[in-house]
C-alpha positions as a printed NumPy array, in Angstrom:
array([[   0.   ,    0.   ,    0.   ],
       [   2.795,    2.311,    0.888],
       [   4.512,    1.302,   -2.295],
       [   1.412,    2.181,   -4.256],
       [   1.143,    5.491,   -2.531],
       [   4.777,    6.177,   -3.349],
       [   4.245,    5.074,   -6.946],
       [   1.171,    7.231,   -7.157],
       [   3.105,   10.149,   -5.604],
       [   6.01 ,    9.475,   -7.986],
       [   3.632,    9.278,  -10.924],
       [   1.957,   12.475,   -9.778],
       [   5.358,   14.13 ,   -9.302],
       [   6.457,   12.932,  -12.761],
       [   3.213,   14.307,  -14.231],
       [   3.739,   17.598,  -12.418],
       [   7.373,   17.636,  -13.6  ],
       [   6.256,   16.944,  -17.158],
       [   3.69 ,   19.753,  -16.926],
       [   6.343,   22.125,  -15.567],
       [   8.763,   21.047,  -18.309],
       [   5.999,   21.694,  -20.872],
       [   5.406,   25.119,  -19.268],
       [   9.152,   25.817,  -19.472],
       [   9.206,   24.704,  -23.139],
       [   6.156,   26.898,  -23.91 ],
       [   7.771,   29.801,  -22.068],
       [  11.035,   29.259,  -24.002],
       [   9.062,   29.091,  -27.274],
       [   7.169,   32.279,  -26.377],
       [  10.454,   33.935,  -25.385],
       [  12.035,   32.909,  -28.708],
       [   8.993,   34.241,  -30.594],
       [   9.127,   37.508,  -28.615],
       [  12.854,   37.841,  -29.335],
       [  12.198,   37.275,  -33.057],
       [   9.376,   39.843,  -33.008],
       [  11.58 ,   42.354,  -31.164],
       [  14.461,   41.702,  -33.587],
       [  12.074,   42.144,  -36.55 ],
       [  10.724,   45.414,  -35.12 ],
       [  14.262,   46.65 ,  -34.373],
       [  15.27 ,   45.801,  -37.924],
       [  12.248,   47.716,  -39.261],
       [  13.085,   50.691,  -37.051],
       [  16.734,   50.55 ,  -38.192],
       [  15.594,   50.587,  -41.824],
       [  13.16 ,   53.424,  -41.056],
       [  15.909,   55.363,  -39.261],
       [  18.336,   54.731,  -42.141],
       [  15.771,   55.97 ,  -44.652],
       [  14.975,   59.039,  -42.536],
       [  18.693,   59.739,  -42.078],
       [  19.257,   59.431,  -45.838],
       [  16.345,   61.793,  -46.565],
       [  17.528,   64.298,  -43.972],
       [  21.078,   64.159,  -45.362],
       [  19.726,   64.877,  -48.856],
       [  17.613,   67.735,  -47.504],
       [  20.607,   69.22 ,  -45.654],
       [  22.778,   68.949,  -48.774],
       [  20.034,   70.617,  -50.786],
       [  19.739,   73.422,  -48.221],
       [  23.521,   73.869,  -48.158],
       [  23.517,   74.106,  -51.938],
       [  20.698,   76.662,  -51.815],
       [  22.582,   78.697,  -49.191],
       [  25.754,   78.602,  -51.302],
       [  23.817,   79.666,  -54.394],
       [  22.14 ,   82.481,  -52.464],
       [  25.482,   83.562,  -51.023],
       [  27.054,   83.639,  -54.487],
       [  24.068,   85.575,  -55.806],
       [  24.316,   88.05 ,  -52.947],
       [  28.049,   88.527,  -53.537],
       [  27.393,   89.069,  -57.26 ],
       [  24.623,   91.548,  -56.46 ],
       [  26.95 ,   93.485,  -54.11 ],
       [  29.673,   93.497,  -56.777],
       [  27.188,   94.788,  -59.352],
       [  25.889,   97.393,  -56.872],
       [  29.422,   98.697,  -56.28 ],
       [  30.082,   98.792,  -60.022],
       [  26.815,  100.644,  -60.646],
       [  27.617,  103.111,  -57.854],
       [  31.029,  103.714,  -59.441],
       [  29.364,  104.133,  -62.849],
       [  26.893,  106.644,  -61.366],
       [  29.764,  108.637,  -59.837],
       [  31.593,  108.603,  -63.189],
       [  28.418,  109.706,  -64.983],
       [  27.865,  112.482,  -62.421],
       [  31.42 ,  113.682,  -62.97 ],
       [  30.988,  113.501,  -66.761],
       [  27.686,  115.384,  -66.479],
       [  29.34 ,  118.132,  -64.427],
       [  32.095,  118.431,  -67.054],
       [  29.522,  118.45 ,  -69.858],
       [  27.464,  121.107,  -68.049],
       [  30.582,  123.225,  -67.512],
       [  31.549,  122.823,  -71.177],
       [  27.98 ,  123.693,  -72.189],
       [  28.057,  126.826,  -70.021],
       [  31.378,  127.827,  -71.632],
       [  29.904,  127.205,  -75.089],
       [  26.803,  129.271,  -74.22 ],
       [  29.046,  132.164,  -73.063],
       [  31.075,  131.897,  -76.255],
       [  27.863,  131.906,  -78.347],
       [  26.604,  134.992,  -76.479],
       [  29.939,  136.708,  -77.083],
       [  29.761,  135.824,  -80.817],
       [  26.151,  137.063,  -80.97 ],
       [  27.184,  140.312,  -79.281],
       [  30.15 ,  140.722,  -81.651],
       [  27.873,  139.932,  -84.607],
       [  25.304,  142.546,  -83.49 ],
       [  28.077,  145.102,  -83.045],
       [  29.48 ,  144.252,  -86.51 ],
       [  25.987,  144.459,  -88.054],
       [  25.368,  147.828,  -86.35 ],
       [  28.745,  149.077,  -87.588],
       [  27.95 ,  147.798,  -91.102],
       [  24.555,  149.518,  -91.056],
       [  26.204,  152.744,  -89.842],
       [  28.795,  152.545,  -92.621],
       [  26.113,  151.788,  -95.237],
       [  24.132,  154.819,  -94.065],
       [  27.285,  156.929,  -94.111],
       [  28.025,  155.636,  -97.622],
       [  24.508,  156.453,  -98.786],
       [  24.756,  159.926,  -97.262],
       [  28.129,  160.43 ,  -98.881],
       [  26.763,  159.125, -102.186],
       [  23.729,  161.424, -101.914],
       [  26.028,  164.339, -101.089],
       [  28.196,  163.478, -104.062],
       [  25.177,  163.369, -106.361],
       [  23.92 ,  166.674, -104.921],
       [  27.363,  168.216, -105.357],
       [  27.51 ,  167.001, -108.976],
       [  24.119,  168.567, -109.664],
       [  25.184,  171.959, -108.349]])
């Protein structure tokens, strides 16, 4: 009887051990599946991160290129501005010279006009004197 009790206890203990071993195997299987799922998710996240990093790198390169282009454009605009300012100063100087030359020319023209008027007045006076002298000569011849 005691032997049967022991056998029954042993059988029960073996059954319990087998159940616990099955639980351990199921737990190990679940753990393996969880590890695989975690590894798969990590791999997906790594790919996602790599893709995001690649996109961000492209965007940064594009922005750097845009900044360089803008900087070059700004430098060119400043160079052109300085050249235009220099051109304006040169044109101002040339305009002042042209205005001074024009004023000189206007004075010279006025002087020529004045001399011409004086010469015309002198010519008219001499023509009148000639006519008077001619009239006097004709009157003297008639007497």
